[in-house]
NUVEXVEX-795449 format. One record per atom (N, C-alpha, C): residue in three letters; z, y, x. Coordinates in steps of 0.001 Angstrom, whole numbers, plus 500000, padded with zeros to 6 digits. Example, Ala and Ser with C-alpha at 12.3 -4.5 7.8 and 13.67 -1.06 7.14 Angstrom:
BEGIN
ala507800494310513190/ala507800495500512300/ala507800496700513200/ser507080497750512850/ser507140498940513670/ser507870500030512900/
***
This chain:
BEGIN
met472765222389577795/met472123223669576994/met473407224463576846/asp473168225810577481/asp474353226806577023/asp474085227166575960/asp474869227060574924/asp474819227734573676/asp474861229288573753/asp475434230022574712/asp475845231262574404/asp474335231885575112/asn473485231154575738/asn472401231810576646/asn471220231665575250/pro470620232893574929/pro469741232788573968/pro468255232044574367/phe468168232571575468/phe466685232065576222/phe466490230593576738/gln467616230038576429/gln467904228469576992/gln467625227396575615/arg466573226886575813/arg466063225810574530/arg466281224415574907/pro466559223424573934/pro466211222012574556/pro464683221663574908/asn464776220735575924/asn463608220282576331/asn462498220202575220/asp463138219481574124/asp461878218896573130/asp460959220237572481/gln461411221781572734/gln461019222697571968/gln460102223139572974/phe459409222558574177/phe458359222658574880/phe457166222134574375/glu457185221161573366/glu456155220814572672/glu455771221420571461/glu456483222433571251/glu455855223220569898/glu454581224054569874/ala454244224228569353/ala452974225158569285/ala453065226526570005/pro452358226903570550/pro452511228312571280/pro452635229637570519/glu452402229339568932/glu452804230671568074/glu454518230263567601/asp454857229324567862/asp456230228744567307/asp457303229465568782/asp456509229163570060/asp457587229722571336/asp457454231361571037/gln456192231826570655/gln456533233281570556/gln457322233705569565/ala457352233197568578/ala458083233705567416/ala459523233373567881/thr459733232442568612/thr461429232188568827/thr461653233082569724/phe460889233626571142/phe461418234586571951/phe461396235929571305/leu460778236175570355/leu460906237519569750/leu462119237612568877/asp462390236539568162/asp463786236564567371/asp465006236505568514/asp464983235983569829/asp466056236372570623/asp466057237650571248/leu464898238060571437/leu464735239604572062/leu465401240338571010/thr464996240123569691/thr465677241218568431/thr467091240981568475/ser467607239789568471/ser469159239425568491/ser469918240471569594/leu469011240486570706/leu469737241479571815/leu469800242786571522/phe468920243487570691/phe468801244820570557/phe469977244720569249/asp470140243760568470/asp471107244123567607/asp472702244197568136/glu472914243170569412/glu474176243431570063/glu474317244630570728/glu473078245159571325/glu473510246394572190/glu473361247780571060/glu473116247674569953/glu473324248740569054/glu474864248719568152/asp475096247618568029/asp476342247301567299/asp477472248195568348/glu477226247885569766/glu478399248447570653/glu478165249751570977/ser477153250415570838/ser476917251768571251/ser477026252508570082/glu476552252408568830/glu476941253003567948/glu476247254282567777/leu474859254641567942/leu474342255503568017/leu473976256438566604/ala474328257984566919/ala474543258410565683/ala473063258839565237/val471929258814565975/val470908259052565577/val470111258073565003/trp470252256567565151/trp469546255678564903/trp470384254971563718/asp469420254229562751/asp469827253314561886/asp470047251856562549/glu470919251146562208/glu471316249815562780/glu470319248930562104/pro469574248222562823/pro468329247399562511/pro468846246206561567/ala467946245909560802/ala468363244926559873/ala468298243598560367/asp469301242668559985/asp469318241212560523/asp468349240463559949/thr467716239891560791/thr466287239370560577/thr466567237512560645/gly467614236911561027/gly468076235691561468/gly467185235619562556/ser466979234139562439/ser465916233487563425/ser464923232752562976/asp464708233033562055/asp463339232428561388/asp462233232898562155/ala461704231606562833/ala460252232260563688/ala459167232056563017/asp458849231933561654/asp457679232102561171/asp457456233721560783/glu458344234377560721/glu458180235880560552/glu457208236908561667/gly457410236280562954/gly456595236703563980/gly456766238251564247/trp455685239103564116/trp455725240399564323/trp455946241221563351/asp455881240558562137/asp456614241431560776/asp458046241730561322/ser458548240777561391/ser460226240607561578/ser460473241555562681/leu459917241608563700/leu459731242651564886/leu460198244185564384/thr459049244566563677/thr458641245775563359/thr459892246325562365/glu460398245064561478/glu461082245469560331/glu462475245596561078/ala462895245039562326/ala463977244754562836/ala464001245797563904/ala463029246933564053/ala463195248257564947/ala463979249693564570/pro464648250163565261/pro465300251450564853/pro464503252190564326/arg464604252806563051/arg464190253940562491/arg464637255140562190/trp464012256294562170/trp464288257722562246/trp465471257907560996/arg466093258893561034/arg467087259088559731/arg466395259394558639/glu465480260001558501/glu464387260666557609/glu464127259269556582/asp463968258472557644/asp463433257202556651/asp464474256250555904/ser465657256794556337/ser466722255623555643/ser467635256861554715/asp467784255938553739/asp468556256481552540/asp470070256327552924/glu470618255710553566/glu472104255389553684/glu472744256635554599/his472352257459555231/his473233258699555913/his472347260011555591/thr473214261039555539/thr472720262525555576/thr473376263051556647/phe472878264172556762/phe473271265087557982/phe474668265744557501/ala475143265343556154/ala476316266068555801/ala477527265332556203/asp476911263973557004/asp477788262827557195/asp478660263218558584/leu477964263870559165/leu477975264475560671/leu479161265267560494/ala480333265142560977/ala481477265978561334/ala481605266703562537/asp482357267862562222/asp482424269054563525/asp483199268163564440/pro482913268304565628/pro483668267537566816/pro484844268257567379/val485149269383566514/val486322269951566877/val487126270130566094/gly486687270961564789/gly487622270618563541/gly487484269580562633/gly486585268553562659/gly486570267450561774/gly485971267707560394/ser485720268845560338/ser484827269069559231/ser483219269044559194/pro482685268927558023/pro481180268615558079/pro480602269805558534/ile479256269784559426/ile478598270906559500/ile477741271368558804/asp477910272912558463/asp476738273525557646/asp475689273656558416/val474414273145557712/val473198273262558327/val472425274108557524/gly472976275126556862/gly472068276322555726/gly471585275590554855/gly472019274520554077/gly471516274047553097/gly470817272515553353/ala470537272173554429/ala470010270903554420/ala470252269901553626/thr469525269099552699/thr469835268085552399/thr469366266639552867/glu469587265741551920/glu469485264428552497/glu467569264174552610/gly467340263596553261/gly465909263438553785/gly465361264567554672/ala466124265589555369/ala465911266176556097/ala465534265974557411/ser464330266358557774/ser463558265726559308/ser464105266390560511/val464748265723561655/val465088266438562395/val464070267193563252/phe462836266806563082/phe461687267485563813/phe460953268506563129/glu462076269218561962/glu461676270387561263/glu461747271538562059/asp461478272802562092/asp461527273630562700/asp463050274331561799/pro463738274772562601/pro465148275154562168/pro465011276840561612/glu465503277421560774/glu465509278861560368/glu465765279873561312/pro465367280504561328/pro465159281505562483/pro466487282389562392/thr467323282200563575/thr468714282955563750/thr468573284471563946/glu469507285092563781/glu469564286766563878/glu469592286960565318/ala469060288257565626/ala469303288569567189/ala470556289012567530/val471380288521568606/val472693289112568645/val472388290006569655/glu472954291931569417/glu472947292760570204/glu474385293010570937/phe474292292777572367/phe475246293130573276/phe475613294487573549/pro476596295021573933/pro476714296443574147/pro476094296416575643/ser475562297824575860/ser475113298291577190/ser476214298691578249/val475861297968579215/val477346298248580452/val476610298932581500/asp477338299736582072/asp476481300102583447/asp476871299630584835/arg478141298797584785/arg478906298551585720/arg478888297091585754/val478773296356587125/val478968295045587104/val480158294329586831/asp481316294888587252/asp482518294480586706/asp482968294456585304/glu482270295558584531/glu482398295782583575/glu482022294417582652/val480957294142582931/val479912292764582642/val480746291838582771/leu481321291277583626/leu482201290383584008/leu483433290209583100/ser484015291457582504/ser485179291472581781/ser484876291533580298/leu483613291606580090/leu483226291976578665/leu483490291071577737/asp484276291623576549/asp484871290766575489/asp483780291026574560/val482935290126573796/val481862290332573005/val482779290845571645/ala483616289746571314/ala484344289819570130/ala485287291367569911/asp485725291733570913/asp486654292990571010/asp485635294223571318/ser484256294129571675/ser483777295459572525/ser483000295781571201/pro483086297224571370/pro482031298366570332/pro480962297977569975/ser480432298102568948/ser478816297780568615/ser478018298741569529/val476665298565569254/val476185299394570367/val475676300825569840/ala476290301276568381/ala476015302246567747/ala477274303168568265/glu478342302495568486/glu479691303184569117/glu479951303213570586/met479132302639571028/met478982302946572585/met478298304537573367/pro479290305146573720/pro478658306467574298/pro477341306449575189/ser476576307195574910/ser475329306982575652/ser475589307473577412/pro474738307035578160/pro474927306964579654/pro474835308745579759/leu473937309044579264/leu473375310622579499/leu474241311635578756/ser475443311434577843/ser476428312424577140/ser477549312332578246/ala477896313799578122/ala479175313962578833/ala480652313335578735/pro480934312965579738/pro482535311876579820/pro483558312953578974/his484137312036578250/his485454312708577438/his486501311985577650/ser486786311641578996/ser487976311057579421/ser489106311687579280/thr490319311210578720/thr491531312037578561/thr492649312070579380/gly491979311245580353/gly493216311260581688/gly492236311561583186/thr493083311391584305/thr492156311784585298/thr491639310903586062/his490383310857586682/his489776309747586891/his490351309132588355/pro490513307853588443/pro491250307105589830/pro490545307836591416/arg489296307934590973/arg488484308364592469/arg489152309865592672/ala489136310775591480/ala489531312148591670/ala491356312154592043/thr491984311213591580/thr493303311512592182/thr493363310929593325/gly492611309775593865/gly492677309448595244/gly491994310535596236/ala491348311091595893/ala490634312212596519/ala491506313448596841/asn492084313661595472/asn493187314657595742/asn494450314396596700/gly494777312855596800/gly495869312531597443/gly495452312740598876/asn494299312439599173/asn493645311957600304/asn493870313641601053/leu493378314808600277/leu493295316310600270/leu494815316938600927/met495833316122599998/met497190316680600420/met497828315957601704/arg497410314831602067/arg497949314155603186/arg497125314842604346/ala495890315056604410/ala495174316047605342/ala495564317015605554/val495693318130604748/val496563319325604684/val498046319274605443/val498754318322604969/val500234318230605199/val500210317951606568/val499057317046607060/val499047316407608680/val498434317361609249/gly497802318265608774/gly497017319275609734/gly498222320497609805/leu499058320674608814/leu499889321628609045/leu500866321351610144/leu501205320046610289/leu502135319349611258/leu501586319563612354/leu500331319354612575/leu499847319498613969/leu499656321006614294/gly499686321640613869/gly499505323028613506/gly500549323542614416/gly501826323353613781/gly503172323631614266/gly503537322946615446/ile503351322019615639/ile503343321343617054/ile502635322239618361/val501158322706617738/val500500323415618945/val501253324915619106/leu501724325450617832/leu502170326686617992/leu503397326447618692/gly504012325713618559/gly505344325594619257/gly505414325378620752/ala504344324772620957/ala504054324057622493/ala503395325305623368/ile502813326173622473/ile502276327590622922/ile503357328392623369/ala504146328461622174/ala505172329399622374/ala506345328877623610/leu506307327833623886/leu507274327497624836/leu506562327489626436/gly505301327781626512/gly504770327937627875/gly503681327275627958/glu503033327378629448/glu501716326903629753/glu502026325327629849/arg503292324973630634/arg503360323453630706/arg503793322593629878/val504403322983628689/val505016322462627517/val503073322184626690/thr502570323370626683/thr501163323039626046/thr500209321979626966/leu500330321926628244/leu499619321244629046/leu500364319515628596/ala501358319638628688/ala501976318173628079/ala501431317517626804/val501352318642625767/val500705318030624559/val499499317919624942/leu498887318705625513/leu497296318432625575/leu497013317124626161/val497595316494627417/val497624315356628070/val497760314077627157/ile498980314413626450/ile499196313152625387/ile498397313289624313/ala497489313980623369/ala496596314162622810/ala495164313535623344/leu495138313797624508/leu493573313258625398/leu493833311770625498/leu495490311542625740/leu495552310109626248/leu495537309096624717/ile495958309605623613/ile495620308837622464/ile494155308876622183/ala493431309864622319/ala491761309794622055/ala491153308805622813/ala491624308763624250/ala491028307825625166/ala491546306491624609/ala492418306223623996/ala493115304748623659/ala492206304393622685/glu491891305518621603/glu490942305218620699/glu489404304856620814/trp489173305575621788/trp487755305495622380/trp487642303728623144/phe488485303520623929/phe488390302305624570/phe488533301021623854/thr489458301236622708/thr489638300354621727/thr488593300031620838/thr487663300911620395/thr486627301058619546/thr485739300340620363/leu485358300711621740/leu484025299932622740/leu484515298541622542/arg485678297898622992/arg486286296691622783/arg485914295832621413/his486039296377620486/his485874295740619321/his484481295819618772/ala483306296853619692/ala482120296644619550/ala481404295345620569/gly482306295226621795/gly481817293978622210/gly481957294440624042/tyr482098295626624346/tyr481965296169625346/tyr483294295649626031/gln483121295632627651/gln484424295245628233/gln484620296406629506/pro484981297519628889/pro485180298865629932/pro486330298446630789/pro486449299382632253/pro487759298942632701/pro488595300042632359/thr489486299664631366/thr490219300355630840/thr491561301194631261/leu492008300732632188/leu492851301514632970/leu492544302351633714/val491321302561634601/val490518303415635394/val490164304287634257/gly489727304228633129/gly489720305370632079/gly491031306030631940/phe491954305354631492/phe493128305943631023/phe493625306671632615/ala493549306153633565/ala494052307177634542/ala493218308251634838/ala492162308160634878/ala491164309451634914/ala491118310543633804/val491793310237632446/val491389310978631610/val493304311858631462/val493990310816631924/val495200311858632163/val495197312937633143/ala494708312153634427/ala494512313104635749/ala494179314264635567/leu492844314519635224/leu491817315287634713/leu492424316594634515/pro493290316935633047/pro493724317896633172/pro494994318578633846/ile495760317543634299/ile496712318015635148/ile496213318266636504/ala495064317426637094/ala494341318452638442/ala493720319678638162/ala493343320086637211/ala492427321207636858/ala493687322281636892/phe494849321788636201/phe496094323029636143/phe496670323093637415/trp496422322023638400/trp497311322156639785/trp496334322549640697/arg495134322262640776/arg493840322741641510/arg492433323551641521/gly492619323428639895/gly491554324331639541/gly490228323020639375/ala489039323581639383/ala487747322602639365/ala487815321997640198/asp488376322200641497/asp488356321282642905/asp489236320240642453/gly490060320022641927/gly491007319085641374/gly490227318004640271/met489442318734639382/met488567317880638535/met487423317230639453/val486665317702640212/val485745316853640768/val486662315919641842/met487795315998642336/met488465314940643028/met488685313922642279/val489062313936641017/val489523312856639896/val488425312040639498/leu486958312752639611/leu485836312477638561/leu485685311344639920/val485718311683641362/val485060310923642098/val485976309543642691/phe487049309628642482/phe487948308616642722/phe488211307605641355/ala487621308184640071/ala487496307665638775/ala486265306782639137/leu485175307231639754/leu484002306592640154/leu483988305301641059/phe485152305619642267/phe485225304700643196/phe485759303710642372/gly487023303690641750/gly487791302707640881/gly486838301886639936/ala486236302549639295/ala485376301666638370/ala484350300585639296/gly483812300995640201/gly483077299907641245/gly483928299118641663/leu484996299547641980/leu485957298482642755/leu486237297384641722/trp486332297764640705/trp486578296640639163/trp485690295695639263/tyr484488295904639459/tyr483447294867639352/tyr483402294448640741/leu483386294967641949/leu483143294513643075/leu484195293675643220/gly485703293870642974/gly486683292906643258/gly486702291702642330/gly485953291668641323/gly485833290518640462/gly487058290786639260/ile487346291753638978/ile488192291793637811/ile487213291920636553/gly486098292559636565/gly485167292770635733/gly483964291881635947/arg483409291268635092/arg482159290416635568/arg481026290772634718/asp481394291072633398/asp479937291023632583/asp479528292475632258/arg478022292605632631/arg477199293829632259/arg477989294925633051/pro477691295051634132/pro478905296175635036/pro477699297612634515/leu476291297423634378/leu476114298761634089/leu476383299331632726/ala476055298275631409/ala476618298804630544/ala478312299472630156/asn479003298472630716/asn480380298956630578/asn480746299998631442/leu480288300017632658/leu480484301405633575/leu479807302695632719/gly478796302213632244/gly478382303654631562/gly478959304194630341/val479544303248629640/val480561303527628478/val481658304472628794/thr482082303755630319/thr483372304400630539/thr483646305589630958/leu482464305732631996/leu481857307263632638/leu481962308140631452/leu481193307765630283/leu480936308450629163/leu482470308881628249/gly483062308042627984/gly484759308457627870/gly485083309232628596/ile484924308971630191/ile486033310174630909/ile485323311418630779/thr484325311476630506/thr483317312533630505/thr483598313555629148/tyr483440312645628237/tyr483736312997626910/tyr484784313837626684/ile485878312804626890/ile487256313175626475/ile487815313930627483/gly487802313411629066/gly488680313919629906/gly488118314954630741/val486965315433630788/val486426316415631990/val486381317839630660/thr486144317649629281/thr485965318612628411/thr487566319009628240/gly488262317891627964/gly489862318303627874/gly490443319144628774/ala489885318778630146/ala490337319277631346/ala490321321077631530/phe489199321296630743/phe489269322595630650/phe490249323401629938/gly490935322630629262/gly492107323121628629/gly493365323631629842/gly493150322678630943/gly494107322807631938/gly493669324062632844/leu492352324187632863/leu491955325507633699/leu492300326724632808/leu492139326814631613/leu492223327743630928/leu493875328064631122/leu495049326987631018/leu495964327204631238/leu496718327621632379/asp495717327483633640/asp496051327933635011/asp495648329863634977/asn495951330513634262/asn495674331759634160/asn497070332609633867/pro497398334062634048/pro498419334660633527/pro498149334362631771/asp497610334374631257/asp497231334483629734/asp496658333066629272/gly497072332285630074/gly496563330853629411/gly496808330355628132/ala497905330582627753/ala498595329907626462/ala497736330632625308/glu497457331964625601/glu496925332857624519/glu495452332256624436/leu494864331844625406/leu493291331672625633/leu493327330033624535/val494052329296625054/val494326327966623952/val494276328146622744/leu495225329565622384/leu495887329665621023/leu494137329999620466/ser493580330924621257/ser492220331608620513/ser491054330208620290/ala491175329448621208/ala490457328504620816/ala490565327661619711/val491820327093619674/val492551326456618762/val492101327153617226/ile492490328638617257/ile492687329102616239/ile490970329150615419/leu490159329445616239/leu488529329423615915/leu487856328170615430/thr488701327230616299/thr487986325672615984/thr488672325392614704/val489703325463614138/val490418325365612811/val489826326346611956/ala489374327265612299/ala488520328077611244/ala487220327804610862/his486267327034611805/his485199326656611624/his485432325156610938/asp486359324480611016/asp486384322983610413/asp486958323642609013/val487784324331608557/val488120324587607349/val487258325310606434/gly486183326083607419/gly485005326888606502/gly483754325822606172/ala483561324998607130/ala482502324006606910/ala482886323187605856/phe484146322513606068/phe484651321795604706/phe484822322374603417/ala485197323396603520/ala485263324451601996/ala484304324233601447/val483199324890602184/val482020325396601547/val480937323969601683/gly481182323045602225/gly480511321904602119/gly480817321421600741/arg482105321191600752/arg482597320595599728/arg482357320972598107/ala482259322150598269/ala482124323082596956/ala480323323112596468/ala479675323699597934/ala478159323883597439/ala477223323241598672/gly477880322183599417/gly477054321338600017/gly475703320593599515/arg474841320767599722/arg473474319982599308/arg472336319513600135/thr472320320352601097/thr471366319697602322/thr472017319140603396/pro471928317851603509/pro472282317140604853/pro471924317765606168/leu472808318056607125/leu472539318570608029/leu472067317885609284/ser472351316426609503/ser471654315739610450/ser471892314093610197/lys470947313599610538/lys470873312156609833/lys472069311128610524/ser472592311824611796/ser473734310891612297/ser474757311385611606/ser475078312244610377/ser476143312482609874/ser475514313098608388/pro475388312277607706/pro474810312796606210/pro475873313560605279/asn477193313386605550/asn478227314066605223/asn478277315551605330/lys477776316183606558/lys477652317386606989/lys476391318172606443/thr476587319042606179/thr475596319531605446/thr475292321250605891/val474152321935605689/val473600323203606097/val474737324324605712/glu474765323998604232/glu475842325198603646/glu477025324934604272/gly477794323863604513/gly478872323733604940/gly478985324827606742/leu477445324336607371/leu477605324851608831/leu477627326452608464/ile476999326980607769/ile477022328305607220/ile478183328913606951/gly478757328208605996/gly480188328825606048/gly481153328739607009/gly480936327558607675/gly482030327304609270/gly481496328728609902/thr480494328952610012/thr479859330116611263/thr480426331516610502/ile480119331576609343/ile480862333032608677/ile482078333144608870/leu482784332117608439/leu484411331865608809/leu484904332091610162/thr484295331754610882/thr484642331614612452/thr484214333035612956/ile483166333749612662/ile483082334712613206/ile484178336121612589/ala484481335890611430/ala485557336447610471/ala486969336655611026/val486878335474611338/val488567335415612272/val488586335713613422/ala487576335639614173/ala487629336131615699/ala487522337495615457/leu486872338040614651/leu486922339811614333/leu488299340472613934/val488824339763613130/val490152340015612543/val491527339865613334/phe491256338782613769/phe492720337984614546/phe492524338395616133/ile491177338362616655/ile490945338203618133/ile490975339860618281/ser489776340663617817/ser489268341710618183/ser490340343053617377/ile490509342439616575/ile491523343766615733/ile493050343328616015/leu493856342114615549/leu494765342263615812/leu495286341918617307/glu494311341104618179/glu494390341375619565/glu495297340119619832/ile494998338797619098/ile495770337819619332/ile495241337245620564/gly495613337356621821/gly494895336371623058/gly494490337750623773/pro493834337420625127/pro493634338458626115/pro491996339046625505/phe491182338667624903/phe490132339210624525/phe490441340407623648/gly489740341652623867/gly489788342650623138/gly491005343700623651/glu491531343416624727/glu492975344237625051/glu492352345315625834/glu491532345305626457/glu490843346404627332/glu490133347249626220/pro489896348619626530/pro489358349528625471/pro487892349377625702/gly487245349456624766/gly485800349323624482/gly485281347928624508/ser486361347227624177/ser486125345364624447/ser486326344783623033/arg486077345571622184/arg486498344943620437/arg485948343863620342/ser484056344163620884/ser483626342831620617/ser483393341525621342/asp484566341623622146/asp484443340257623141/asp485086339457621966/gly485966339604621244/gly486366338595620191/gly485200337937619173/val484128338793618653/val483417338761617952/val482363337723619038/ile482186337922619930/ile481327337058621148/ile481703335963621077/leu483088335647621101/leu483892334279621509/leu483718333628619968/gly483736334165619050/gly483422333409617781/gly482096333189617605/ile481067334044617981/ile479761333545617790/ile479367332267618798/val479927332228619659/val479958331145620618/val480475329727620247/ile481646329861619784/ile482515328914619089/ile481787328163617676/ala481259329332617197/ala480535328487615885/ala479207327927616213/ala478491328293617164/ala477481327223617677/ala477800326148618401/val478947326134618965/val479075325064619690/val480100323945618992/ala480821324404618025/ala481779323391617413/ala480926321994616690/pro479762322568615738/pro479184321324615029/pro478509320785616172/leu478197320927617539/leu477339320128618094/leu478424318895618657/ser479621319157619216/ser480631318195619112/ser480856317109617961/asp480982317676616810/asp481058316880615709/asp479837315798615594/leu479070316342615351/leu477416315536615318/leu477472314314616684/leu477829315153617657/leu477894313986618856/leu478734312742618543/glu479994312942618170/glu480917311779617817/glu480688311134616655/ser479796311917615643/ser479046310993614299/ser478363310034615092/ala476950310799615679/ala476059309667616337/ala476987308462617133/leu477859308740617727/leu478272307707618786/leu479027306672617639/lys479732307044616760/lys480657306275615683/lys479519305406615063/arg478494305992614820/arg477118305311613813/arg476604303875614888/asp476548304518616376/asp475928303537617067/asp477230302178617311/leu478293302731617531/leu479413301575617417/leu479710300892616125/gly479204301384614903/gly479602300654613444/gly480747301171613219/val481558302136613170/val482908302376612417/val482831303837611974/lys483653304159611344/lys483858305430610132/lys484620306103611252/asp485649305640611406/asp486408306620612338/asp487056306115613465/met487601306686614551/met487728306339615790/met489172305548615992/gly489845305967614747/gly491286305640614436/gly492026305757613385/ser492855305478612932/ser493611305644611723/ser495336306362612183/leu495375307030613098/leu496622307440613433/leu497013308567612396/leu496258309485612279/leu496459310858611329/leu496088310438609994/pro496716310398608878/pro496216309783607294/pro495322311267606785/gly494069310795606313/gly493227312122606135/gly492384312628606894/his492903312164608195/his491882312666609121/his491204311916610313/gly491820310735610085/gly491213309712611030/gly492080309189612257/gly491250309292613542/gly492101309243614545/gly492279310615615395/met492963310556616355/met493289311834617107/met491648312289617656/leu490877311415618002/leu489548311646618468/leu489025312634617543/asp489306312028616168/asp488401312486615046/asp488768314037614900/arg489777314255615047/arg490668315377614621/arg490395316445616063/ile490475316249617404/ile489879317107618786/ile488844317290618800/asp487945316293618096/asp486425316488618664/asp485716317918618807/ala485983318534618246/ala485496320058618234/ala486008320721619084/leu487536320568619121/leu488128321396620329/leu487767320795621630/leu487013319991621907/leu486727319264623169/leu485304320138623586/phe484727320489622924/phe483530321413623243/phe483801322983623376/val484820323384622278/val485204324587622134/val485939325180623782/leu486629324407624083/leu487257324625625390/leu486841325085626515/pro485394324287627023/pro484859324727627921/pro483983325871627556/ala483776325957626232/ala483290327406625869/ala483824328441625816/thr485035328353625824/thr486256329435625842/thr486271329790627137/tyr486428328784627752/tyr486502329049629426/tyr485409329940630063/phe483966329687629462/phe482962330242630424/phe482709331340629490/thr483289331686628210/thr482751332792627746/thr483867333835628477/ala484918333395628501/ala486257334272629098/ala485782334740630632/leu484957333682631301/leu484814334070632512/leu483661334841632695/met482728334951631729/met481620335618631805/met481997337165631501/leu483128337090630646/leu483548338642629839/leu484268339351630818/gly484532338397632056/gly485875339190632616/gly487238339020632302/val487561338414631195/val488773337909630613/val489578337041631631/ile489349336564632472/ile489603335730633216/ile489130335996634945/
***
């Protein structure tokens, strides 16, 4: 027999009475509980009493050896429990010996946390250092910040950069116009090429695969052909662009979605190249540089008026495609455009409009036409950008976005200026 195995007994014990066998089994089972509880040292249970191996005690010995709650024990109290961190006894609010673990604890006071309005303040909230609820300013009260708000500082910085970039662009345009039609044409071609690059790059990011080389060649050739051969030159370039785009897919260079990719390519050529080519048509006149200058001045006047009034008093959205543009801004841009046309073009005679006797109203007519056309180009580009999922077509010009974002209104103003001058007999 193995002495260490409490369940193994000599063969002669099998002849004992069934009651003795049951008592012996209970004693052995109780001894197992004794060994496990000595090793675990449970903090909630009392150690069972040692009942020995007397088999006559039966079920009474098992009930006496069973674990008991601390409320039934006189050996320990809650004060004997030590704080696991500091080692000091835990203060249980006056609990004494005999306290039951089943008793309801005393209700604790509700802790009031300061209210916050932003998620980042919640994540960095330090309750110990935070002011009380009474000290927190009301969300409805007026702000009393002693410094400049970061958003205001950033907005002012962006505005200053936009003004500086705008002045530099204006200086380049004025310098080119002063140097003559050919230099102005070169500046126009460079601006259109940059705008086309932004357009086709944005298309590729949106998942299209347009024939970019065909688009670049057409946008660059259109204003040059218009300056060289007039409207006939523009038609010739458009026909060759269509042939080239078709060969791009027939020759196997492009394979995916020819209809969609040819559509966005021809849209870019028309939107940027054809409209910009009217600048070449204007320059192909004795007063071509002054005509372009008139278009640029009135476009800038509309943009400045719409921005200033919309920023100061804009409340009513102008279109769903461009929520930032307002009706108040449109009215402000229209008024400033007509006023500038009256003063600078009709009265001061900057450009060929109003030079003839009795034609002082020509400048005002041009101002009205441009005030009606300029916002259409802005809204069209906003709709295209929204469909492509971008905020700006590029980031070349700080505070303005890309080149296409800067000259979008001018793209429609150039054809409007050309046809207005043609109808008024200026060209």
